[in-house]
VODO-477702 format. One record per residue: residue in one letter; x, y, z of N, C-alpha, C in turn; residue number from 1. Coordinates in steps of 0.1 Angstrom, whole numbers, plus 5000, padded with zeros to 4 digits. Layout:
<rs>
A:X:Y:Z:X:Y:Z:X:Y:Z:NUM
...
</rs>
This chain:
<rs>
X:2020:6905:1756:2005:6906:1760:1997:6918:1750:1
X:1984:6912:1741:1978:6917:1733:1968:6921:1740:2
X:1968:6936:1741:1963:6942:1748:1952:6950:1742:3
X:1952:6957:1730:1941:6962:1720:1942:6957:1707:4
X:1932:6954:1702:1930:6950:1689:1926:6964:1680:5
X:1935:6969:1669:1925:6981:1662:1920:6976:1650:6
X:1919:6964:1648:1909:6959:1639:1896:6948:1646:7
X:1893:6956:1655:1884:6947:1662:1872:6947:1655:8
X:1865:6936:1659:1853:6933:1648:1840:6945:1649:9
X:1835:6948:1641:1826:6958:1639:1818:6958:1644:10
X:1812:6947:1650:1799:6942:1658:1803:6941:1669:11
X:1814:6948:1675:1815:6950:1690:1810:6963:1691:12
X:1806:6963:1702:1803:6976:1709:1814:6985:1717:13
X:1817:6999:1713:1831:7004:1723:1831:6999:1734:14
X:1818:7000:1743:1819:6992:1755:1825:6983:1756:15
X:1820:6972:1750:1824:6959:1753:1837:6960:1750:16
X:1841:6967:1744:1855:6967:1738:1863:6971:1752:17
X:1858:6982:1758:1867:6988:1768:1865:6981:1780:18
X:1854:6969:1782:1856:6959:1789:1864:6949:1790:19
X:1867:6945:1777:1878:6934:1774:1890:6941:1776:20
X:1896:6955:1778:1908:6958:1771:1909:6958:1791:21
X:1899:6965:1796:1905:6969:1811:1906:6952:1823:22
X:1897:6941:1813:1896:6928:1819:1916:6926:1814:23
X:1919:6923:1804:1929:6922:1804:1944:6926:1808:24
X:1939:6942:1817:1947:6945:1816:1951:6945:1834:25
X:1938:6938:1839:1935:6938:1857:1950:6930:1858:26
X:1949:6915:1851:1963:6908:1859:1975:6910:1854:27
X:1977:6920:1844:1987:6922:1832:2004:6927:1842:28
X:2009:6927:1840:2023:6931:1843:2021:6947:1844:29
X:2030:6951:1854:2031:6967:1852:2036:6968:1841:30
X:2048:6964:1834:2054:6966:1822:2043:6970:1815:31
X:2034:6962:1810:2023:6959:1799:2013:6975:1802:32
X:2012:6976:1816:2004:6989:1819:2008:6999:1815:33
X:2022:7000:1818:2027:7013:1816:2028:7014:1797:34
X:2032:7002:1792:2031:7006:1776:2019:7007:1774:35
X:2009:7001:1773:1992:7006:1772:1992:7019:1770:36
X:1994:7027:1782:1993:7038:1787:2000:7049:1779:37
X:2010:7045:1777:2022:7055:1770:2015:7054:1757:38
X:2009:7041:1749:2006:7040:1733:1992:7049:1734:39
X:1988:7048:1742:1971:7053:1743:1964:7071:1746:40
X:1974:7068:1760:1970:7080:1768:1982:7090:1771:41
X:1989:7087:1769:2004:7100:1771:2002:7108:1765:42
X:1998:7112:1755:2000:7118:1743:1989:7130:1746:43
X:1975:7120:1750:1964:7130:1756:1965:7139:1768:44
X:1970:7133:1777:1977:7136:1788:1986:7146:1788:45
X:1997:7149:1779:2005:7159:1780:1998:7173:1773:46
X:1989:7168:1766:1982:7178:1756:1972:7185:1768:47
X:1968:7177:1775:1959:7180:1786:1966:7190:1798:48
X:1974:7185:1800:1983:7190:1809:1986:7207:1805:49
X:1992:7204:1797:1999:7220:1785:1989:7231:1787:50
X:1978:7223:1779:1964:7230:1779:1959:7240:1791:51
X:1957:7235:1803:1957:7236:1819:1965:7244:1822:52
X:1980:7243:1817:1989:7251:1822:1985:7263:1816:53
X:1984:7267:1803:1984:7278:1796:1972:7288:1801:54
X:1963:7279:1805:1949:7284:1812:1953:7292:1824:55
X:1959:7289:1832:1965:7291:1842:1974:7305:1840:56
X:1982:7300:1834:1992:7313:1829:1983:7323:1828:57
X:1973:7322:1816:1966:7334:1814:1959:7340:1826:58
X:1952:7334:1832:1946:7335:1844:1953:7343:1851:59
X:1966:7340:1857:1976:7345:1865:1980:7358:1860:60
X:1986:7361:1844:1986:7371:1839:1976:7386:1839:61
X:1966:7379:1838:1953:7389:1834:1948:7395:1854:62
X:1952:7386:1864:1951:7389:1875:1960:7398:1882:63
X:1976:7397:1876:1983:7404:1882:1990:7413:1872:64
X:1986:7414:1860:1988:7429:1853:1983:7438:1858:65
X:1993:7454:1855:1988:7465:1858:1970:7469:1854:66
X:1968:7476:1867:1953:7476:1861:1950:7488:1847:67
X:1961:7496:1847:1958:7507:1836:1968:7513:1832:68
X:1974:7518:1820:1986:7526:1819:1983:7537:1828:69
X:1992:7546:1834:1997:7552:1837:2004:7565:1828:70
X:2012:7561:1818:2021:7567:1809:2025:7559:1799:71
X:2023:7563:1789:2030:7560:1773:2030:7568:1763:72
X:2047:7563:1756:2052:7572:1749:2057:7564:1737:73
X:2055:7570:1727:2059:7564:1715:2075:7572:1708:74
X:2084:7570:1709:2094:7579:1702:2098:7572:1686:75
X:2096:7581:1676:2098:7576:1664:2111:7583:1657:76
X:2122:7573:1651:2134:7582:1646:2145:7583:1653:77
X:2144:7579:1666:2152:7581:1675:2171:7571:1673:78
X:2178:7580:1681:2193:7576:1682:2195:7567:1694:79
X:2189:7564:1703:2192:7560:1718:2189:7547:1716:80
X:2191:7539:1729:2194:7530:1729:2175:7519:1735:81
X:2172:7512:1721:2156:7508:1727:2153:7499:1732:82
X:2165:7496:1736:2161:7484:1751:2165:7492:1769:83
X:2168:7503:1766:2168:7510:1776:2157:7517:1784:84
X:2157:7510:1801:2144:7515:1804:2148:7534:1818:85
X:2161:7536:1810:2164:7546:1825:2156:7555:1822:86
X:2152:7559:1810:2143:7570:1809:2131:7572:1818:87
X:2119:7560:1815:2112:7556:1817:2107:7555:1835:88
X:2122:7547:1838:2123:7544:1853:2125:7555:1859:89
X:2133:7565:1856:2136:7579:1867:2123:7584:1861:90
X:2116:7585:1852:2101:7592:1853:2093:7588:1860:91
X:2086:7572:1864:2083:7568:1872:2082:7570:1887:92
X:2094:7568:1889:2101:7574:1906:2099:7589:1907:93
X:2097:7595:1896:2095:7615:1898:2083:7617:1903:94
X:2075:7607:1894:2058:7606:1894:2055:7597:1906:95
X:2061:7590:1914:2057:7580:1924:2042:7570:1918:96
X:2046:7566:1907:2037:7557:1898:2040:7544:1905:97
X:2032:7535:1911:2029:7523:1916:2031:7514:1901:98
X:2042:7508:1902:2041:7500:1891:2034:7484:1893:99
X:2030:7484:1903:2026:7470:1904:2009:7476:1904:100
X:2005:7480:1901:1986:7488:1896:1983:7495:1883:101
X:1997:7500:1878:1998:7512:1866:2012:7509:1858:102
X:2003:7504:1846:2018:7504:1837:2025:7517:1834:103
X:2039:7522:1828:2041:7529:1822:2052:7526:1811:104
X:2055:7533:1801:2064:7527:1791:2069:7534:1781:105
X:2082:7535:1778:2084:7542:1765:2088:7534:1751:106
X:2084:7536:1738:2085:7523:1730:2097:7533:1720:107
X:2107:7533:1721:2118:7536:1715:2125:7527:1701:108
X:2114:7519:1697:2117:7511:1687:2111:7518:1671:109
X:2107:7530:1673:2095:7532:1663:2103:7538:1650:110
X:2098:7534:1642:2102:7542:1629:2098:7548:1614:111
X:2098:7560:1612:2088:7561:1602:2100:7568:1590:112
X:2107:7563:1578:2110:7568:1571:2103:7569:1557:113
X:2098:7576:1546:2088:7575:1537:2098:7569:1526:114
X:2115:7572:1526:2125:7574:1516:2133:7558:1515:115
X:2125:7552:1527:2130:7537:1533:2121:7529:1535:116
X:2107:7530:1529:2093:7522:1539:2099:7504:1538:117
X:2097:7499:1551:2098:7488:1554:2086:7481:1558:118
X:2082:7469:1561:2075:7460:1568:2075:7462:1583:119
X:2085:7465:1587:2087:7474:1601:2079:7484:1605:120
X:2084:7497:1594:2078:7507:1593:2062:7505:1598:121
X:2055:7497:1587:2040:7499:1585:2033:7488:1596:122
X:2044:7480:1604:2035:7475:1614:2039:7484:1625:123
X:2049:7493:1627:2047:7505:1639:2037:7512:1638:124
X:2036:7518:1623:2024:7524:1622:2009:7523:1628:125
X:2009:7507:1625:1997:7501:1628:1993:7498:1644:126
X:2008:7497:1651:2010:7495:1661:2003:7510:1667:127
X:2005:7517:1664:2006:7533:1671:1993:7536:1672:128
X:1985:7535:1657:1969:7535:1654:1961:7527:1665:129
X:1965:7517:1666:1959:7505:1675:1959:7514:1688:130
X:1970:7517:1691:1970:7518:1709:1970:7536:1711:131
X:1965:7545:1700:1958:7554:1705:1945:7552:1705:132
X:1941:7544:1694:1926:7541:1692:1921:7540:1708:133
X:1929:7532:1716:1928:7524:1728:1929:7535:1739:134
X:1931:7545:1736:1932:7558:1749:1951:7558:1752:135
X:1954:7544:1755:1965:7539:1760:1977:7551:1758:136
X:1977:7557:1747:1991:7561:1741:1989:7579:1746:137
X:1998:7586:1751:1999:7599:1756:2006:7609:1750:138
X:2020:7603:1746:2028:7609:1740:2036:7602:1724:139
X:2041:7614:1716:2046:7614:1701:2057:7623:1703:140
X:2070:7613:1703:2081:7623:1698:2087:7620:1688:141
X:2088:7625:1676:2099:7622:1666:2100:7638:1658:142
X:2108:7631:1648:2112:7644:1636:2097:7652:1629:143
X:2098:7660:1624:2089:7665:1617:2081:7654:1608:144
X:2088:7646:1599:2081:7637:1591:2068:7628:1595:145
X:2077:7623:1611:2071:7617:1619:2055:7623:1621:146
X:2056:7634:1631:2048:7643:1637:2034:7646:1626:147
X:2039:7651:1613:2033:7656:1604:2022:7646:1600:148
X:2025:7633:1601:2018:7615:1595:2011:7620:1604:149
X:2012:7621:1614:2001:7617:1630:1987:7629:1629:150
X:1996:7641:1623:1991:7652:1623:1979:7652:1616:151
X:1980:7644:1601:1973:7645:1589:1959:7635:1598:152
X:1959:7628:1608:1946:7622:1613:1944:7627:1624:153
X:1942:7637:1627:1938:7645:1639:1943:7640:1654:154
X:1958:7634:1651:1960:7627:1666:1962:7635:1681:155
X:1969:7652:1675:1975:7658:1682:1965:7668:1689:156
X:1966:7670:1703:1959:7683:1708:1970:7695:1702:157
X:1960:7703:1701:1966:7720:1700:1974:7722:1708:158
X:1986:7727:1708:1992:7726:1726:1993:7738:1730:159
X:1987:7749:1722:1982:7761:1732:1972:7756:1743:160
X:1960:7749:1741:1952:7747:1746:1952:7732:1756:161
X:1966:7730:1764:1968:7720:1769:1977:7722:1779:162
X:1987:7730:1773:1997:7736:1784:1992:7745:1793:163
X:1997:7739:1810:1995:7753:1818:2005:7765:1817:164
X:2001:7773:1819:2007:7788:1815:2022:7788:1818:165
X:2028:7781:1828:2041:7784:1829:2049:7778:1817:166
X:2045:7767:1814:2048:7757:1806:2047:7766:1789:167
X:2036:7772:1787:2035:7778:1775:2043:7788:1774:168
X:2045:7796:1782:2053:7807:1781:2071:7801:1780:169
X:2071:7789:1788:2087:7788:1786:2084:7780:1771:170
X:2078:7775:1765:2078:7770:1751:2076:7777:1740:171
X:2066:7791:1741:2060:7797:1729:2066:7799:1720:172
X:2082:7801:1717:2090:7802:1707:2094:7790:1702:173
X:2089:7778:1706:2098:7769:1704:2081:7757:1698:174
X:2072:7765:1693:2059:7760:1692:2063:7753:1672:175
X:2059:7738:1672:2059:7737:1657:2045:7736:1650:176
X:2044:7739:1640:2029:7744:1633:2030:7731:1620:177
X:2016:7723:1623:2018:7717:1607:2004:7717:1603:178
X:1998:7709:1593:1986:7711:1585:1980:7696:1593:179
X:1967:7701:1599:1962:7689:1603:1946:7685:1596:180
X:1945:7672:1596:1932:7668:1592:1933:7671:1578:181
X:1919:7666:1572:1914:7667:1561:1915:7681:1555:182
X:1910:7691:1566:1911:7701:1559:1921:7711:1558:183
X:1936:7706:1567:1949:7708:1566:1946:7724:1571:184
X:1937:7728:1582:1942:7736:1591:1956:7735:1599:185
X:1960:7746:1598:1974:7749:1601:1976:7750:1618:186
X:1978:7741:1628:1977:7742:1640:1992:7740:1648:187
X:1994:7745:1662:2005:7743:1666:2003:7728:1673:188
X:2010:7721:1669:2007:7702:1676:2019:7698:1683:189
X:2031:7703:1688:2044:7703:1688:2051:7709:1698:190
X:2061:7706:1702:2073:7715:1706:2086:7710:1705:191
X:2093:7715:1702:2109:7711:1695:2114:7712:1710:192
X:2116:7698:1714:2125:7693:1724:2141:7691:1722:193
X:2148:7698:1712:2158:7693:1709:2169:7696:1723:194
X:2168:7708:1732:2175:7708:1741:2172:7706:1760:195
X:2164:7693:1757:2159:7685:1764:2167:7680:1772:196
X:2172:7685:1786:2187:7675:1792:2182:7661:1795:197
X:2169:7658:1796:2167:7638:1797:2170:7634:1786:198
X:2160:7638:1772:2169:7631:1761:2181:7635:1758:199
X:2188:7643:1760:2202:7643:1759:2212:7633:1765:200
X:2210:7635:1778:2213:7625:1788:2216:7606:1782:201
X:2203:7605:1777:2204:7595:1772:2208:7591:1756:202
X:2208:7602:1749:2212:7604:1737:2201:7601:1722:203
X:2189:7603:1729:2178:7597:1719:2175:7605:1707:204
X:2181:7618:1705:2181:7626:1692:2193:7634:1691:205
X:2203:7624:1688:2217:7634:1686:2216:7640:1670:206
X:2219:7646:1672:2218:7655:1656:2207:7657:1650:207
X:2196:7659:1658:2180:7658:1652:2177:7665:1660:208
X:2163:7673:1656:2153:7680:1659:2142:7676:1663:209
X:2139:7666:1675:2128:7659:1679:2115:7670:1682:210
X:2105:7664:1682:2094:7675:1680:2083:7665:1692:211
X:2077:7670:1701:2070:7663:1711:2056:7669:1713:212
X:2048:7657:1711:2030:7660:1707:2021:7654:1717:213
X:2010:7661:1722:2002:7652:1731:1990:7647:1722:214
X:1988:7633:1724:1976:7625:1715:1964:7627:1720:215
X:1954:7634:1713:1939:7639:1717:1933:7633:1726:216
X:1930:7614:1726:1923:7610:1732:1931:7605:1744:217
X:1942:7604:1749:1953:7602:1757:1941:7603:1772:218
X:1943:7596:1776:1935:7589:1790:1946:7596:1803:219
X:1958:7600:1801:1966:7604:1807:1977:7617:1809:220
X:1964:7626:1803:1975:7638:1796:1982:7646:1810:221
X:1976:7644:1823:1980:7654:1828:1998:7647:1832:222
X:1995:7638:1832:2011:7626:1834:2020:7632:1823:223
X:2010:7634:1809:2020:7635:1799:2023:7649:1799:224
X:2021:7660:1802:2021:7675:1805:2034:7674:1815:225
X:2036:7665:1826:2041:7667:1836:2057:7658:1828:226
X:2055:7647:1823:2066:7644:1813:2074:7653:1805:227
X:2069:7660:1799:2076:7673:1792:2083:7683:1802:228
X:2074:7685:1813:2081:7690:1823:2092:7685:1826:229
X:2096:7670:1830:2103:7661:1839:2116:7660:1826:230
X:2113:7663:1812:2126:7660:1804:2135:7676:1803:231
X:2130:7685:1809:2140:7696:1811:2145:7698:1822:232
X:2141:7688:1836:2148:7687:1847:2161:7685:1846:233
X:2171:7691:1852:2188:7693:1851:2188:7678:1861:234
</rs>
């Protein structure tokens, strides 16, 4: 059965043609109706359903996502398993962070090697600056080269202004000084955490000297300080 004439007379209006096709389909066999639907409507229907499903997924994700980030750290040039969540899971438990309401994570996939710059390295730096700008990032741990890079952009607190007295006394002989900002002012922006039991437990910096620094516009500085304290718990 001919249901639709693609080369219709240009003098016929679209409404006239729709009525004509509907009239032809009214008494047509089910097989012809299905064939007509498949040819002219199936693709549009599938696209509409996929689009609707995607919109529903976005709405669900927004409604069920954690409301904010309680703690975020980037580990640069580490030797640990970047897919492992054991350290952050144990810290979340220690801090009693409700992960249904608050996000918490450690990204240990970051690299910064000037002598072997790669696309991944530049993407990691761009991601870092974006997260820092958002106020979400609290801590960076890395070697001297990585810490120096971010210190030039004034990304770190002066350690002596944010640590409580007990931690400052504990780490006063392990402070890392480097030049900061355009004026290259020498400041203590990090702490050598080479002997941190938790980092060693998960082999994050084997045969390296990691330095931990606090991000200046961190939204969760208190949690960042507690993270330092937690790293030294046996």
